[in-house]
PyMOL Python script that loads the backbone (N, CA, C, O; Angstrom):
from pymol import cmd

cmd.read_pdbstr("""\
ATOM      1  N   ALA A   1       7.150  -2.131 -10.249  1.00  0.00           N
ATOM      2  CA  ALA A   1       8.424  -2.111  -9.587  1.00  0.00           C
ATOM      3  C   ALA A   1       9.170  -3.431  -9.812  1.00  0.00           C
ATOM      4  O   ALA A   1      10.370  -3.428 -10.087  1.00  0.00           O
ATOM      5  N   ALA A   2       8.470  -4.535  -9.698  1.00  0.00           N
ATOM      6  CA  ALA A   2       9.132  -5.831  -9.890  1.00  0.00           C
ATOM      7  C   ALA A   2       9.659  -5.960 -11.312  1.00  0.00           C
ATOM      8  O   ALA A   2      10.754  -6.484 -11.517  1.00  0.00           O
ATOM      9  N   ARG A   3       8.904  -5.494 -12.289  1.00  0.00           N
ATOM     10  CA  ARG A   3       9.352  -5.556 -13.685  1.00  0.00           C
ATOM     11  C   ARG A   3      10.564  -4.646 -13.893  1.00  0.00           C
ATOM     12  O   ARG A   3      11.496  -5.012 -14.610  1.00  0.00           O
ATOM     13  N   ALA A   4      10.560  -3.480 -13.280  1.00  0.00           N
ATOM     14  CA  ALA A   4      11.704  -2.574 -13.393  1.00  0.00           C
ATOM     15  C   ALA A   4      12.963  -3.233 -12.841  1.00  0.00           C
ATOM     16  O   ALA A   4      14.035  -3.120 -13.436  1.00  0.00           O
ATOM     17  N   LEU A   5      12.839  -3.917 -11.714  1.00  0.00           N
ATOM     18  CA  LEU A   5      13.990  -4.622 -11.144  1.00  0.00           C
ATOM     19  C   LEU A   5      14.492  -5.709 -12.085  1.00  0.00           C
ATOM     20  O   LEU A   5      15.699  -5.864 -12.268  1.00  0.00           O
ATOM     21  N   ARG A   6      13.573  -6.459 -12.681  1.00  0.00           N
ATOM     22  CA  ARG A   6      13.974  -7.510 -13.624  1.00  0.00           C
ATOM     23  C   ARG A   6      14.696  -6.929 -14.834  1.00  0.00           C
ATOM     24  O   ARG A   6      15.560  -7.583 -15.419  1.00  0.00           O
ATOM     25  N   CYS A   7      14.346  -5.709 -15.209  1.00  0.00           N
ATOM     26  CA  CYS A   7      14.974  -5.050 -16.366  1.00  0.00           C
ATOM     27  C   CYS A   7      16.276  -4.356 -15.995  1.00  0.00           C
ATOM     28  O   CYS A   7      16.915  -3.741 -16.849  1.00  0.00           O
ATOM     29  N   GLY A   8      16.672  -4.446 -14.742  1.00  0.00           N
ATOM     30  CA  GLY A   8      17.950  -3.884 -14.327  1.00  0.00           C
ATOM     31  C   GLY A   8      17.901  -2.462 -13.796  1.00  0.00           C
ATOM     32  O   GLY A   8      18.950  -1.859 -13.568  1.00  0.00           O
ATOM     33  N   VAL A   9      16.724  -1.918 -13.596  1.00  0.00           N
ATOM     34  CA  VAL A   9      16.610  -0.565 -13.050  1.00  0.00           C
ATOM     35  C   VAL A   9      17.057  -0.597 -11.585  1.00  0.00           C
ATOM     36  O   VAL A   9      16.573  -1.426 -10.815  1.00  0.00           O
ATOM     37  N   PRO A  10      17.970   0.289 -11.190  1.00  0.00           N
ATOM     38  CA  PRO A  10      18.445   0.290  -9.797  1.00  0.00           C
ATOM     39  C   PRO A  10      17.428   0.960  -8.864  1.00  0.00           C
ATOM     40  O   PRO A  10      17.658   2.060  -8.363  1.00  0.00           O
ATOM     41  N   LEU A  11      16.322   0.288  -8.646  1.00  0.00           N
ATOM     42  CA  LEU A  11      15.242   0.822  -7.826  1.00  0.00           C
ATOM     43  C   LEU A  11      15.685   0.899  -6.371  1.00  0.00           C
ATOM     44  O   LEU A  11      16.137  -0.092  -5.798  1.00  0.00           O
ATOM     45  N   LYS A  12      15.553   2.068  -5.785  1.00  0.00           N
ATOM     46  CA  LYS A  12      15.997   2.268  -4.401  1.00  0.00           C
ATOM     47  C   LYS A  12      14.846   2.536  -3.441  1.00  0.00           C
ATOM     48  O   LYS A  12      15.058   2.616  -2.231  1.00  0.00           O
ATOM     49  N   GLY A  13      13.634   2.674  -3.961  1.00  0.00           N
ATOM     50  CA  GLY A  13      12.509   2.943  -3.084  1.00  0.00           C
ATOM     51  C   GLY A  13      11.193   2.703  -3.786  1.00  0.00           C
ATOM     52  O   GLY A  13      11.138   2.589  -5.011  1.00  0.00           O
ATOM     53  N   TYR A  14      10.135   2.627  -3.002  1.00  0.00           N
ATOM     54  CA  TYR A  14       8.792   2.429  -3.530  1.00  0.00           C
ATOM     55  C   TYR A  14       7.848   3.162  -2.601  1.00  0.00           C
ATOM     56  O   TYR A  14       7.897   2.959  -1.387  1.00  0.00           O
ATOM     57  N   PHE A  15       6.993   4.005  -3.142  1.00  0.00           N
ATOM     58  CA  PHE A  15       6.093   4.828  -2.343  1.00  0.00           C
ATOM     59  C   PHE A  15       4.658   4.377  -2.540  1.00  0.00           C
ATOM     60  O   PHE A  15       4.188   4.268  -3.673  1.00  0.00           O
ATOM     61  N   VAL A  16       3.964   4.115  -1.456  1.00  0.00           N
ATOM     62  CA  VAL A  16       2.534   3.791  -1.543  1.00  0.00           C
ATOM     63  C   VAL A  16       1.737   5.048  -1.232  1.00  0.00           C
ATOM     64  O   VAL A  16       2.203   5.916  -0.493  1.00  0.00           O
ATOM     65  N   TRP A  17       0.551   5.145  -1.787  1.00  0.00           N
ATOM     66  CA  TRP A  17      -0.252   6.362  -1.637  1.00  0.00           C
ATOM     67  C   TRP A  17      -0.620   6.629  -0.182  1.00  0.00           C
ATOM     68  O   TRP A  17      -0.521   7.761   0.291  1.00  0.00           O
ATOM     69  N   SER A  18      -1.041   5.592   0.520  1.00  0.00           N
ATOM     70  CA  SER A  18      -1.501   5.821   1.886  1.00  0.00           C
ATOM     71  C   SER A  18      -1.373   4.539   2.703  1.00  0.00           C
ATOM     72  O   SER A  18      -1.649   3.446   2.208  1.00  0.00           O
ATOM     73  N   LEU A  19      -0.956   4.684   3.943  1.00  0.00           N
ATOM     74  CA  LEU A  19      -0.863   3.528   4.826  1.00  0.00           C
ATOM     75  C   LEU A  19      -2.249   2.963   5.129  1.00  0.00           C
ATOM     76  O   LEU A  19      -2.462   1.752   5.070  1.00  0.00           O
ATOM     77  N   MET A  20      -3.193   3.858   5.456  1.00  0.00           N
ATOM     78  CA  MET A  20      -4.546   3.423   5.813  1.00  0.00           C
ATOM     79  C   MET A  20      -5.572   4.141   4.945  1.00  0.00           C
ATOM     80  O   MET A  20      -5.316   5.224   4.418  1.00  0.00           O
ATOM     81  N   ASP A  21      -6.736   3.517   4.808  1.00  0.00           N
ATOM     82  CA  ASP A  21      -7.846   4.205   4.157  1.00  0.00           C
ATOM     83  C   ASP A  21      -8.091   5.508   4.912  1.00  0.00           C
ATOM     84  O   ASP A  21      -7.961   5.565   6.135  1.00  0.00           O
ATOM     85  N   ASN A  22      -8.446   6.551   4.170  1.00  0.00           N
ATOM     86  CA  ASN A  22      -8.627   7.848   4.814  1.00  0.00           C
ATOM     87  C   ASN A  22      -9.640   8.694   4.059  1.00  0.00           C
ATOM     88  O   ASN A  22     -10.241   8.238   3.087  1.00  0.00           O
ATOM     89  N   PHE A  23      -9.823   9.911   4.504  1.00  0.00           N
ATOM     90  CA  PHE A  23     -10.737  10.848   3.868  1.00  0.00           C
ATOM     91  C   PHE A  23     -10.046  11.492   2.674  1.00  0.00           C
ATOM     92  O   PHE A  23      -8.931  11.999   2.800  1.00  0.00           O
ATOM     93  N   GLU A  24     -10.697  11.476   1.524  1.00  0.00           N
ATOM     94  CA  GLU A  24     -10.207  12.155   0.320  1.00  0.00           C
ATOM     95  C   GLU A  24     -11.134  13.331   0.046  1.00  0.00           C
ATOM     96  O   GLU A  24     -12.354  13.163   0.036  1.00  0.00           O
ATOM     97  N   TRP A  25     -10.586  14.499  -0.171  1.00  0.00           N
ATOM     98  CA  TRP A  25     -11.400  15.707  -0.333  1.00  0.00           C
ATOM     99  C   TRP A  25     -12.437  15.562  -1.439  1.00  0.00           C
ATOM    100  O   TRP A  25     -13.580  15.984  -1.259  1.00  0.00           O
ATOM    101  N   ALA A  26     -12.078  14.987  -2.557  1.00  0.00           N
ATOM    102  CA  ALA A  26     -13.006  14.897  -3.688  1.00  0.00           C
ATOM    103  C   ALA A  26     -13.990  13.731  -3.558  1.00  0.00           C
ATOM    104  O   ALA A  26     -15.074  13.775  -4.140  1.00  0.00           O
ATOM    105  N   GLU A  27     -13.629  12.696  -2.809  1.00  0.00           N
ATOM    106  CA  GLU A  27     -14.436  11.472  -2.758  1.00  0.00           C
ATOM    107  C   GLU A  27     -14.963  11.129  -1.368  1.00  0.00           C
ATOM    108  O   GLU A  27     -15.715  10.166  -1.219  1.00  0.00           O
ATOM    109  N   GLY A  28     -14.591  11.884  -0.371  1.00  0.00           N
ATOM    110  CA  GLY A  28     -15.003  11.561   0.997  1.00  0.00           C
ATOM    111  C   GLY A  28     -14.365  10.256   1.453  1.00  0.00           C
ATOM    112  O   GLY A  28     -13.168  10.048   1.259  1.00  0.00           O
ATOM    113  N   TYR A  29     -15.154   9.385   2.054  1.00  0.00           N
ATOM    114  CA  TYR A  29     -14.658   8.092   2.528  1.00  0.00           C
ATOM    115  C   TYR A  29     -14.951   6.959   1.544  1.00  0.00           C
ATOM    116  O   TYR A  29     -14.719   5.793   1.863  1.00  0.00           O
ATOM    117  N   SER A  30     -15.456   7.286   0.352  1.00  0.00           N
ATOM    118  CA  SER A  30     -15.891   6.233  -0.581  1.00  0.00           C
ATOM    119  C   SER A  30     -14.736   5.526  -1.293  1.00  0.00           C
ATOM    120  O   SER A  30     -14.872   4.358  -1.657  1.00  0.00           O
ATOM    121  N   GLN A  31     -13.614   6.197  -1.498  1.00  0.00           N
ATOM    122  CA  GLN A  31     -12.466   5.577  -2.164  1.00  0.00           C
ATOM    123  C   GLN A  31     -11.479   5.099  -1.104  1.00  0.00           C
ATOM    124  O   GLN A  31     -11.166   5.823  -0.159  1.00  0.00           O
ATOM    125  N   ARG A  32     -10.995   3.878  -1.272  1.00  0.00           N
ATOM    126  CA  ARG A  32     -10.093   3.299  -0.277  1.00  0.00           C
ATOM    127  C   ARG A  32      -8.761   2.984  -0.939  1.00  0.00           C
ATOM    128  O   ARG A  32      -8.652   2.059  -1.743  1.00  0.00           O
ATOM    129  N   PHE A  33      -7.752   3.772  -0.586  1.00  0.00           N
ATOM    130  CA  PHE A  33      -6.444   3.656  -1.219  1.00  0.00           C
ATOM    131  C   PHE A  33      -5.385   3.036  -0.319  1.00  0.00           C
ATOM    132  O   PHE A  33      -4.292   2.734  -0.798  1.00  0.00           O
ATOM    133  N   GLY A  34      -5.659   2.838   0.933  1.00  0.00           N
ATOM    134  CA  GLY A  34      -4.629   2.420   1.874  1.00  0.00           C
ATOM    135  C   GLY A  34      -4.275   0.949   1.810  1.00  0.00           C
ATOM    136  O   GLY A  34      -4.988   0.142   1.213  1.00  0.00           O
ATOM    137  N   LEU A  35      -3.157   0.617   2.439  1.00  0.00           N
ATOM    138  CA  LEU A  35      -2.740  -0.773   2.599  1.00  0.00           C
ATOM    139  C   LEU A  35      -3.537  -1.445   3.716  1.00  0.00           C
ATOM    140  O   LEU A  35      -3.644  -2.670   3.765  1.00  0.00           O
ATOM    141  N   ILE A  36      -4.083  -0.645   4.592  1.00  0.00           N
ATOM    142  CA  ILE A  36      -4.847  -1.148   5.731  1.00  0.00           C
ATOM    143  C   ILE A  36      -6.288  -0.667   5.613  1.00  0.00           C
ATOM    144  O   ILE A  36      -6.536   0.532   5.482  1.00  0.00           O
ATOM    145  N   TRP A  37      -7.239  -1.599   5.659  1.00  0.00           N
ATOM    146  CA  TRP A  37      -8.666  -1.284   5.593  1.00  0.00           C
ATOM    147  C   TRP A  37      -9.115  -0.763   6.945  1.00  0.00           C
ATOM    148  O   TRP A  37      -8.759  -1.327   7.979  1.00  0.00           O
ATOM    149  N   VAL A  38      -9.889   0.301   6.944  1.00  0.00           N
ATOM    150  CA  VAL A  38     -10.387   0.896   8.183  1.00  0.00           C
ATOM    151  C   VAL A  38     -11.909   0.905   8.168  1.00  0.00           C
ATOM    152  O   VAL A  38     -12.530   1.365   7.210  1.00  0.00           O
ATOM    153  N   ASP A  39     -12.506   0.389   9.245  1.00  0.00           N
ATOM    154  CA  ASP A  39     -13.943   0.537   9.463  1.00  0.00           C
ATOM    155  C   ASP A  39     -14.093   1.859  10.213  1.00  0.00           C
ATOM    156  O   ASP A  39     -13.734   1.955  11.387  1.00  0.00           O
ATOM    157  N   PHE A  40     -14.619   2.867   9.540  1.00  0.00           N
ATOM    158  CA  PHE A  40     -14.666   4.198  10.132  1.00  0.00           C
ATOM    159  C   PHE A  40     -15.654   4.300  11.290  1.00  0.00           C
ATOM    160  O   PHE A  40     -15.550   5.226  12.096  1.00  0.00           O
ATOM    161  N   ALA A  41     -16.597   3.387  11.395  1.00  0.00           N
ATOM    162  CA  ALA A  41     -17.554   3.401  12.510  1.00  0.00           C
ATOM    163  C   ALA A  41     -16.938   2.848  13.788  1.00  0.00           C
ATOM    164  O   ALA A  41     -17.183   3.374  14.874  1.00  0.00           O
ATOM    165  N   THR A  42     -16.130   1.776  13.665  1.00  0.00           N
ATOM    166  CA  THR A  42     -15.572   1.117  14.851  1.00  0.00           C
ATOM    167  C   THR A  42     -14.071   1.335  15.015  1.00  0.00           C
ATOM    168  O   THR A  42     -13.508   1.013  16.062  1.00  0.00           O
ATOM    169  N   GLN A  43     -13.421   1.881  13.988  1.00  0.00           N
ATOM    170  CA  GLN A  43     -11.968   2.076  13.955  1.00  0.00           C
ATOM    171  C   GLN A  43     -11.204   0.755  13.851  1.00  0.00           C
ATOM    172  O   GLN A  43      -9.986   0.733  14.032  1.00  0.00           O
ATOM    173  N   GLU A  44     -11.899  -0.340  13.563  1.00  0.00           N
ATOM    174  CA  GLU A  44     -11.221  -1.618  13.325  1.00  0.00           C
ATOM    175  C   GLU A  44     -10.337  -1.470  12.089  1.00  0.00           C
ATOM    176  O   GLU A  44     -10.702  -0.787  11.132  1.00  0.00           O
ATOM    177  N   ARG A  45      -9.175  -2.115  12.117  1.00  0.00           N
ATOM    178  CA  ARG A  45      -8.242  -2.066  11.001  1.00  0.00           C
ATOM    179  C   ARG A  45      -7.816  -3.481  10.634  1.00  0.00           C
ATOM    180  O   ARG A  45      -7.591  -4.316  11.509  1.00  0.00           O
ATOM    181  N   ARG A  46      -7.704  -3.747   9.315  1.00  0.00           N
ATOM    182  CA  ARG A  46      -7.254  -5.060   8.833  1.00  0.00           C
ATOM    183  C   ARG A  46      -6.326  -4.853   7.652  1.00  0.00           C
ATOM    184  O   ARG A  46      -6.532  -3.963   6.826  1.00  0.00           O
ATOM    185  N   PHE A  47      -5.301  -5.689   7.585  1.00  0.00           N
ATOM    186  CA  PHE A  47      -4.401  -5.648   6.439  1.00  0.00           C
ATOM    187  C   PHE A  47      -5.141  -6.099   5.186  1.00  0.00           C
ATOM    188  O   PHE A  47      -5.868  -7.092   5.213  1.00  0.00           O
ATOM    189  N   LYS A  48      -4.956  -5.371   4.093  1.00  0.00           N
ATOM    190  CA  LYS A  48      -5.509  -5.766   2.797  1.00  0.00           C
ATOM    191  C   LYS A  48      -4.495  -6.665   2.095  1.00  0.00           C
ATOM    192  O   LYS A  48      -3.351  -6.776   2.537  1.00  0.00           O
ATOM    193  N   ALA A  49      -4.909  -7.303   1.009  1.00  0.00           N
ATOM    194  CA  ALA A  49      -3.991  -8.128   0.216  1.00  0.00           C
ATOM    195  C   ALA A  49      -2.802  -7.296  -0.249  1.00  0.00           C
ATOM    196  O   ALA A  49      -1.686  -7.808  -0.333  1.00  0.00           O
ATOM    197  N   SER A  50      -3.026  -6.026  -0.551  1.00  0.00           N
ATOM    198  CA  SER A  50      -1.936  -5.159  -1.006  1.00  0.00           C
ATOM    199  C   SER A  50      -0.887  -4.961   0.083  1.00  0.00           C
ATOM    200  O   SER A  50       0.291  -4.795  -0.233  1.00  0.00           O
ATOM    201  N   ALA A  51      -1.276  -4.972   1.345  1.00  0.00           N
ATOM    202  CA  ALA A  51      -0.314  -4.849   2.443  1.00  0.00           C
ATOM    203  C   ALA A  51       0.584  -6.075   2.498  1.00  0.00           C
ATOM    204  O   ALA A  51       1.788  -5.958   2.728  1.00  0.00           O
ATOM    205  N   HIS A  52       0.007  -7.242   2.289  1.00  0.00           N
ATOM    206  CA  HIS A  52       0.805  -8.471   2.285  1.00  0.00           C
ATOM    207  C   HIS A  52       1.729  -8.498   1.065  1.00  0.00           C
ATOM    208  O   HIS A  52       2.873  -8.943   1.163  1.00  0.00           O
ATOM    209  N   TRP A  53       1.237  -8.022  -0.088  1.00  0.00           N
ATOM    210  CA  TRP A  53       2.079  -7.945  -1.283  1.00  0.00           C
ATOM    211  C   TRP A  53       3.255  -7.012  -1.028  1.00  0.00           C
ATOM    212  O   TRP A  53       4.392  -7.340  -1.369  1.00  0.00           O
ATOM    213  N   TYR A  54       2.994  -5.856  -0.433  1.00  0.00           N
ATOM    214  CA  TYR A  54       4.046  -4.874  -0.167  1.00  0.00           C
ATOM    215  C   TYR A  54       5.084  -5.446   0.792  1.00  0.00           C
ATOM    216  O   TYR A  54       6.282  -5.256   0.582  1.00  0.00           O
ATOM    217  N   ARG A  55       4.649  -6.139   1.836  1.00  0.00           N
ATOM    218  CA  ARG A  55       5.567  -6.787   2.774  1.00  0.00           C
ATOM    219  C   ARG A  55       6.455  -7.794   2.050  1.00  0.00           C
ATOM    220  O   ARG A  55       7.674  -7.797   2.225  1.00  0.00           O
ATOM    221  N   ASP A  56       5.835  -8.652   1.233  1.00  0.00           N
ATOM    222  CA  ASP A  56       6.598  -9.665   0.507  1.00  0.00           C
ATOM    223  C   ASP A  56       7.573  -9.030  -0.474  1.00  0.00           C
ATOM    224  O   ASP A  56       8.711  -9.479  -0.604  1.00  0.00           O
ATOM    225  N   PHE A  57       7.124  -7.983  -1.164  1.00  0.00           N
ATOM    226  CA  PHE A  57       7.988  -7.276  -2.110  1.00  0.00           C
ATOM    227  C   PHE A  57       9.219  -6.721  -1.401  1.00  0.00           C
ATOM    228  O   PHE A  57      10.340  -6.871  -1.887  1.00  0.00           O
ATOM    229  N   LEU A  58       9.011  -6.081  -0.253  1.00  0.00           N
ATOM    230  CA  LEU A  58      10.137  -5.512   0.486  1.00  0.00           C
ATOM    231  C   LEU A  58      11.083  -6.597   0.987  1.00  0.00           C
ATOM    232  O   LEU A  58      12.300  -6.415   0.956  1.00  0.00           O
ATOM    233  N   GLN A  59      10.547  -7.708   1.442  1.00  0.00           N
ATOM    234  CA  GLN A  59      11.396  -8.794   1.926  1.00  0.00           C
ATOM    235  C   GLN A  59      12.249  -9.378   0.811  1.00  0.00           C
ATOM    236  O   GLN A  59      13.397  -9.756   1.043  1.00  0.00           O
ATOM    237  N   GLN A  60      11.706  -9.455  -0.386  1.00  0.00           N
ATOM    238  CA  GLN A  60      12.423 -10.054  -1.510  1.00  0.00           C
ATOM    239  C   GLN A  60      13.443  -9.117  -2.134  1.00  0.00           C
ATOM    240  O   GLN A  60      14.412  -9.579  -2.736  1.00  0.00           O
ATOM    241  N   HIS A  61      13.246  -7.798  -2.003  1.00  0.00           N
ATOM    242  CA  HIS A  61      14.064  -6.860  -2.766  1.00  0.00           C
ATOM    243  C   HIS A  61      14.834  -5.862  -1.918  1.00  0.00           C
ATOM    244  O   HIS A  61      15.249  -4.821  -2.428  1.00  0.00           O
ATOM    245  N   THR A  62      15.034  -6.148  -0.651  1.00  0.00           N
ATOM    246  CA  THR A  62      15.843  -5.264   0.180  1.00  0.00           C
ATOM    247  C   THR A  62      16.972  -6.062   0.802  1.00  0.00           C
ATOM    248  O   THR A  62      16.919  -7.287   0.911  1.00  0.00           O
ATOM    249  N   GLN A  63      17.971  -5.341   1.197  1.00  0.00           N
ATOM    250  CA  GLN A  63      19.151  -5.996   1.780  1.00  0.00           C
ATOM    251  C   GLN A  63      19.168  -5.833   3.276  1.00  0.00           C
ATOM    252  O   GLN A  63      20.084  -6.318   3.940  1.00  0.00           O
TER     253      GLN A  63
END
""", "prot")
cmd.dss("prot")
cmd.show_as("cartoon", "prot")
cmd.util.cbc("prot")
cmd.orient("prot")
């Protein structure tokens, strides 16, 4: 997305796969795609590095 913006693409949105780690039908709980890490035993949640990147990206490229 950042490269597209540098090339002049009028990017109006960015979609992430999942807000939090979740159950995937083919992989169960083994694959973690979310911006927020979830401990499924305790329900504890923590921001991943990707969540901080997404926050920074939005702050830099939105009006």
